[in-house]
N, C-alpha and C positions, 0 to 999 in steps of 0.2 A: 029372796035376795039375788041380785044379779051377780055374774062373775066379776064385774068391775069392783065390787065391794069386798071380795074375798081377801085379797092381799092387805088392804087397809085394816080390815077387822082382825086378821091374824097378827098384824103389827101391834095393834092396840092391846090385844089379849096377851101377846108375848111380853110387851112392855110392862103390862100390869103384873104379870107373873114375876118378872125379874125385879120390879120395884118392890113387890110384896116380900120377896126373899131378902132383899137388901135391908128393908125396914126391920124385918125380924132379926137381922144380924146387927142392928144398931147403926145403920148408915142411911139415915133419912135424906141427907143432902145428895148423896150419890144416887139414891133411888129417885128423887125428884128430877135430877138432871137426866138420867137415863129414860125416865118416863116421858119427859118433854121431847127427847130425841126420837123416841119411838112414835110419839104423837105427830111430830113434824114429818117423819117419813110416811106415816099413814096419810096425812093430809096431802102431801105432794103426790101420792099415788092414788088419791081418791077422785071420784067423779065430781066432787065439790070444786076441785081446782081445775080439772080438765073436763070439758063437756064430753059426753059419751062418744067414744071413737066408733067409726064405721070403716068398712073396707074401702080400698082405693077405688074399686069399680063403682060402688054406690056413691062415694064422694064425687067422683067425676060426673056421674049421672045427675046428681043433685045440683052440682055447680053449673052444669050445662043448662039446667032449667031455671035456676034462680040467679046465676051470675056471681054467687058468693065465692070467695077464695077457699082453697083447700090447704090445710096446714098439716104437714107431716112432722110428727114429733115422737119422742120416746120418753118413758118415765125416767126421772132422775136427771134429765138434761137441764142444767141451770139456765141456759139460754131459752129453752122452751118455757120454763117456769117464769122467767122474766117477761117473755112475750105475753103469756097468759095473764099475768098479774097486771101488766101495763095496759092490756086491752080492756080490762075490767068487764063490765056486762056485755060489751060488744063481742066478746070472745064466743058467745053462744050463737052468733050469727055466722060463724065460720064452720066449715066441715073439717073435723079433726080425724087424722088417720095415725094410729099408733103403729109405727114400723116394726115394733117387736111382736105385734100380734098379727101383722099382715105382711107376709113375704112379698106379695106383689107391690105393696107400698114401699118396702125396703128397696126393692129393685128399681122402683120409679125414682126414689131419692138418689140411689147410686148412679143411675143414668144421668140425672141432672147435675151431679156433683163430681164428675170425673172418677167414678168408681168408689167414692166415699159416701158413707151414710151420715152426711152432715145435716143436722137438724137444729132449729126448725128450718124447713124448706117450705115456702109458701108459694102456691101456684095460683097466679092471677091471670085470667083469660088465656090459659094454656101455657103461660110462661113462668118458669120457676125462679124464685128469688130466695137465696140462701141467707138466713139470719137477718131478715130485713128489720128496719126500725119499726117498733110497734106503732108509732104515729103514722107512718106511711101505710101500714097494714090497715089501720082504722080508716084512713082516707079512701081505701079501695072498696069499702062497703058502701053500697048504694043507700040513700036515705030511706028507701022503702024496705030494706032488708032487716 
C-alpha cells in the first residue's frame, strides 16, 4: 500500500469504528450519517479522486517533455475538487503537485500568487493561471496527450 492510501484508509477505519459504537448505543441514523461523512472525506483524499501527485521538479520536467499542464492543488480544497471532477478522465493527462507534500510546490504557488498559496494554480507553457475554468484547462490538453 502506498502512502497516498494511508489517510483514506484511516478515515474509513475510524468512521467504521465510530459508526459501530453509535449503532451499539442505538443510534443507527447518526451512525450512517457519520459513516457517510468519513467515507466522503476518504474519497476526497484518495488517489481515486486525484491522480498521484509528483514533486514540482518532476512535474516541470515531464511538462517540458510532453507539454501537459501542471496543476498545483491541496487536499480539501473545494475548488481543486471541482476542477478534478469537471475534468473527468482528462485529469489523468495533467501533472498534479500536492503543495502540502511538496514545499517547493508551495513556494512556486506563492510566487505565482503574490505570496498566497491559492490553489488550484495551473501552469500552462510556463505561465500560471489561478483557479481557471475547467473547460479552459481541458482545451489546453493536446489531442495526443
